N, C-alpha and C positions, 0 to 999 in steps of 0.2 A: 217050294221049301215051306214047311209048316213051321209053326211058332216055337215048337219044342226044338227043332234043329236050329233055328236063328239064336234062340236063347243059348244053346250049347256052344254055338260058334262065337258069340258075343262073350260068353264066360271064359272061353279058352284064348280068346284075344286079349282080354282083360289080365288074365293071369300071366300069360306069355309077356305083355307089356309091363305088367306090375312089378313082377319079381326083378327084372333088370333095373327098373327105376329105383325100386328101394335099394338095391345093392349099390347102385352108382351114388345115390344120395348119401348113404353111409360111408362109402369110401372117399369120396370127393366133396361131399356138402360140407356144412358147418361142422368142423372138427374140433373135437375137446382137446385141451390141452393135456400133458401128462408130466407129472412130476414124481421123480423117484427120491426116496429117502433111504439112506443107507446109513447103517449102525454097525461101526466095528468095535469091539470091546476087548481090551486087554488086561486080565488080572496082572497086578504086579507082584502079588504073593500067591503061593499056592493056597488053596482053601482048605485044605488038610495035609498032613504029613508032617515030617521032621522039621522041614525048611521053615514053616510059618513061624515057629517060636524062636528060630535063630536069627531072622532077619527083620530089621525094622526100617520102615520109610518115614521120614520126617520133612515136614514143612516147616521151616523156622524152627521154633522149639517144640511143636506139636507132632507127636506121633500119630500116624493114620493106622487104624485097625485094619482096613480092608480096602487098600488103595487100587483102583483101577482106572484106566485110561480109556475114555469112549473118543472115538472119531465119529462126528456126525456129518454127512455129506447130504446137502439137499440140491439136487440135480434136475435142471429142466431138459427133459428128453422128448418134449413134444413138439409140434410143429409150429408153435407160436411162442411169443414172450408171455411170461407171467407177469401182469401189471398189478400194481398196488391196488387197484380197483377191483381186482378179482379175489380180494380177501373179504370174506362175509363180514359186512359191517365193520371193516378195518379191525378185525380181531386177528391176532398173531398166529403164527404156527408155534406150537408149544410142545415141548419135550418134558415130561414129567419123570425125574431120576430119582431111584431108591436111595439117596444118600446126599451128603453135603458137598457141593461144588467148592472144591479147594482152589482150583486155578483154572483158566480158560485162555486158549490162545486162538484168536480168530485169523483164518488164513485166506480171506477173500475180501475183496473191496465192495463198497456200497452199501453195506448194512452191517450193523453190529448187533449181535444178540445180546439180551440182558439175561443174566443169572441171579436168581433169588433162592437163597438156601433156607429151608425150614427145619422143624425139629426132626423129622422123619423122612424127609424128601426136598428135593429141589425142584425148581421149574427153570427152564431156559426157553426165552421166547424170541422169535424173529418178527419184527415189526413189519407190516405191509412195505413192500418195496419192488422195485423192477427186478426180475430174475430173467435176463435175455435168454432167447432160445440157445440151446447147447452149452450153457454155463453153468456154474455150480457155486454154492456157499459151502465152506469147509469149517468145521469147528472141532478143535481138539479140548477136550475137558478131563482133568484130573478130579476124580471123585472118591471120596471116602464112604463106599456103600455101607448101608446100615443093614441090609439084607440082600439075599439074591431073590430080587424080583425083576419083572419087565420094565424096560422103560416104556411109557406110555406116549405116543404122539397123538396130538389133536391138529388136525389140518382143515381149518374153515376155509377152503378154496372154492369158488364157484366155476363151475365148467371145466374143472380139471380132474382127471384120474390120478391116484396116488398108488405108487408101487413101492413096496417095502422089501428091502434086503438086509441081511444081517451077516456078521461073520464074528466069530470069537475064538480069543487066543488063550489057551489054558482054560480056566472056567470063569465064566462071566454070565451077565445076563442078556437075553435077547431083547426083543421089544414087541409091544402091542400097538394097536392104534385104536383111536375112538372116534 
């Protein structure tokens, strides 16, 4: 056997052994977590048409121009818990909403989001906390939208992949992520 044949056999053995090793490492090795962020939007008034001028939604003594109900679900769908140490430098998960948050109802235990309303947008943030595997955080938010823009999510998570899903009833914004 000459050197060329020995090199070819060595290369074939390396490739034949390397490919399964890479595949097995990716499949069963150190696995990244996975979080799904779901945004469902329901516009409480039609955006155009005869009904918009005939119907009014009020909170207390304040009329809302464009009320929408957002349901935000942050779900751990990965193979491990999301620990508070996996939030990059303790930064929260943040949703920037193009309107004023009028009311919010937290439907999960363990952590409470904060909502800060600004002139043209509001920010909802979830501080670092444990989100166990196969569990979720749910928040229902009534928003008076200033304009039809996307909800922007900022997710500073380490070693976690983020999947985004959305649904809209009547007309309402979707989302984007940063």
